[in-house]
N, C-alpha and C positions, 0 to 999 in steps of 0.2 A: 803392631799387634802383639809384640813380645810380652807385655805385662798381662794382657788378656789370657794368653796361653799359659803364662806362669800361674795366674789365678786358677785357671781350670785344672792344671796339673799339680796344684797344691804346692808349687814352689813359693808362692805367696798366698797367704790365706786370710780371708776376712770372715770365714764361716766357722769360727770356733764353737758357736752355739748349735751347729747342725747336729741333729740327734739321730737320724736314720742310720742303722736299723735298730737303734736302742729304744725308740718309742714303742708303745704297745702295738700299734698297727703294723709297723715295720717288722717287729718280731713275729707277729702272727702270719704275715705274708711269707716271711722267710721260713718259718716252721712248716707251713703248708707246702711250700715249694720243695723243701727237703724231704718231707714225707712222701709226696707224690713221686719224686725222683727215686727214692728207695723202693717204692712199690713197683715202679716201672722197671727198674734195674733187675728186680727179682724175676721178672717175666722174660728177660732178654737173654740170648746166648752171647758169647764173648764178642763175636763180630758185630752184632747189633749194638752192644754196649759201646764199642769203639766208635761206631757211626754216630750214636747218640752223643757221645762226648765231643766229637768233632762238630756236630750241629750246635751244641751248647756253647762251645768255644767261639764259634763263628758268630753266634747271637750276641755274645758278650762284646766282641769286637765291633759289631754293627751298633750296638747300644752305646758304646763309648764314643764312636764317631758321631752318632746322632746327638748325644748329650753335649759334645763339644760344639757342634753347630748351633744348637739351641742356646747354649750359654753365651756364645759369641754374639748371636743375634740379640738376645735379651740385654746383654751388656751395652751393645751399640745403641739399642733403642733407649735404654736408660740414659746414656750419655747425651743423646739427642734431646731428650726431655729436659735434662739439666741445662743444656745450651739454650733451648727455647725459653726456659724460665728466666735465665739470667739476661737474655737478649731483650726482654720487655722492660 
């Protein structure tokens, strides 16, 4: 599974054409996120801001873990399809 993890962690890359967040939809989502975060931060005291930052950091870690699991599953499913195609 070393190469799969390398692909996910960008040690090896086949995704040079990957455009997010540079495509229009990705920029819009990112802009909306940043605007809402600024609005929320303006309403919070320092302790609440620190808690929010901790929550957001944890969410990023969770999302990274979930993405790695989905990537690995999808890669294995694709490999099984290739094996089935060539087995016929």
